Every structure is written in C-alpha cells, then in structure tokens.
C-alpha positions, 0 to 999 in steps of 0.5 A: 500500499502506497503510504499517503503524501503530507505536506505541512503549511506553516508561516506567521500570523497573516503570511497568506496560508488561508488565502494559499489554502483556498487557491489550493482547494478551488482550482481544478487539479489532478490531486485527491487531498485531504486537509487538516486545519483548524478553521476555514473561513470562507471556504465553499463545503459540503455539509454532509459530515461523515460519521458521528464522531469528534473528527468533522470530515466533510467533502469539498465541491472539488473532491477535497477533503477537510478535517478538523478537530479540537483534539489530538493531532494523532486522532484525526490522522486516525480517523482520516485512515478509518474513513479511507479503509472504509471506503467513505473517502478517498484521497492520496495526500493530505495538507496539513495547516498550522495556524499562526503561532503554531511550531511545526515540531510536534506536528513533525514528530508525530509522523515518526513516533507512531508505529500506524502513522509511520507506515501510512503516511509519507511527511512529504515536506514543509512549506512556510509562507513569508509575509514580505511586508512584516517578516523582518519585525515579526522575526525580531519579535518573536523566535517562533517566526524565525523557528518556521522558516528554519523547518521549511524545505520550501519558502513562499514569499507573499505579499511582494507585490505591496513591499517594497526591496525585498533583497535585504529579506531573502538574504536573512532568509538564507542565513537562516535556512541555507537549504530552502528555496525561496519562491514568490507567491501572489494572492495564493497563486502558484503552481502546486508542482512547486508545493508538492514531491518536495521530497524533504524528508526522504533520504536524497542527495539534494542537500543544498540548492545548486545556487547555494554558495559555498561561502556564507557571511556574518549577518549584520544583526544576530538572529536566533536561528541559523543555519550552519554548512559543514563541508569536508573534502576528507573521508570519515570513519562511520563509528567517528561520525556517529559518535560526533553526532550523538554528542552533538544530540546530547548537548543540542538537541533543544536547539536543532531544528532540522539537519541533513548530510551526504557523507563520505565515509572511509573505506566505503563505496557508497554515500551515506545519506542522513537527516533529522528533526531535532532528536529524531534521526534517520540513515540509510546507504545511497548510491556508490560514488562514481568514478569521476565524482569528487568524493566530499561530505556536506552536512547543514544544521538549522537550529537556534543559537547554535554553537557554530564553532563547537560544530565546525571543530567537531567535524574537523577533529573526524579528519585524520 
C-alpha cells in the first residue's frame, strides 16, 4: 500500500496561509487532497458530515476532503485512515495547515513516533509562507517566526506586490535556512508542483539548492535561528561520525530544528545519507560514488543559537 504524502503548511500570522489554501482547494487539479486545519473561513464546503465522531470530515466541491478536530492530531490522522479504509472518502495526499503561532516541530515528530502513522503516511515537506512586508519585524520580535523558516523545505514569499526591496529579507532567509529555495506567490497563486513532491524528508542527495554559495557571511544583526553548512573534503569513519552526532544531540538537541547530510565514509564505496528533526534522525546507504565524482561530505544544521564553532571543530577533529 502506497503511503499518503503529507505536506505541512506553516507561517506566521497574516502570512497568507488561508489565501493559499483557498487557492489550492478551489482550483481544478488532479490531486485527491485531504486537509487538516482549524478554521476554513469562507471556503465553500458540503454540509454533510461523515460519521458521528469528534473529527468532522467534509467533502469539498472539487473532491478534496476537509478535516477539523479540536483534540489530538494523531486522532484526526487515524480517523481519516479509518474513513479511507471503509471507502467513505478517497484521498492520496494530506495537507496540514498550522495556526500562525504554532511550532511545526511537534507536528513533524508525530509522523516519526506513531507506528501506524509511520506506515500509512509519508512526510513530504514543510512549506513556510513569509510575509514580505512584516517578516523582518516578526522575526525580530518572535523566535517562533524564525523557527518556522528554519523548518522549511520551501519558502513562499507573499505580499511582494506591496512590499519594497526584498533583497535584505531574502538574504536573511538564506542565513536562517540555507537549504530551502524561495518562491514568490501573489494572492495564493502558485504552481502546485512547486509545493508537492519536495522529498524534504526522503533520504536523497539534494542537501543544498544548486544556487547556494559555498561561503556564508555573518548577518549584520544577530538572529536566533541560523544554518551552519559543513563541507568536508576527507573521508570520515562511520563510528566516528556516529559518536560526533550522538554527542551533538546529547548537548544541543533542543537547539536543533532540522539537519541533513551526505557523507563520504572511510572504506565505503557508497554514500551515506542522513537527516533528522531535533532528537529523531535516520540514515541509510545511497548509491555508489562514481569514478568521475569528487568525493566529499556536506552537512547542514538549522537551529537556535547553534554553537557553530563547536560544531565545526567536532567535524574537523575527524580528519586523520
């Protein structure tokens, strides 16, 4: 049975999540989408509820599914599966809209910590909307706004039609999250292909966007959330890298939001890919290194008040 792809939609208050969601639900497309969120506002829905349960499941006019629940996310996810298995609804993709003041971390971890949810759902990516007019002030005043950027696999810059120069904001977003490409969206209008199938939580080789520079400059003003990019041109021992990662998680797991890497392991013909969210991480062997390929390691850490020098020294110590 193919797992259901899950996209988490987040962003600070007023960033345009509801506008984007309305665009997704009202336009014709080939996706069979279920949506979990708190309030739908003016989205036109069918009045019929499926079943007598605390989770309310409604069929939308274009065949999408709306699911609202005031209790635990796990229960809502299981209720959707129950309706799907009974043939009461049909969907092959799930979209979760977070409230503007929500931390995406616990939502992401739900899909790693429940046996049934791990098997039936596949976390595809985190989409974060950023208000081009107010984002700088929001990130200055609220660490949560920076965290939402840090978790992202895609960043959607909204309100650019009424904002001024966005280059400083784009530079700041790049310092916070070096691995997430930025797309402009006006009034919720964007190609859905840019939002779905991001493979943000799949073990694959795209650690950084192709356009990301190798050298990063310090911000003119400090920010709580930042990204640290590590490049190694030497192989590392598997047990050594495990020891370093375990020590980092032991000391700084509460500071880490996301991390991802491709590693050149000593004595191994294959590349090792790994990724994690806070304390939860996984690793797997990838394809063989090609004869004409320059072997190297790339690691990206995104988090709050990261001890950059400590992280760099920990990996530098692995060079023999």
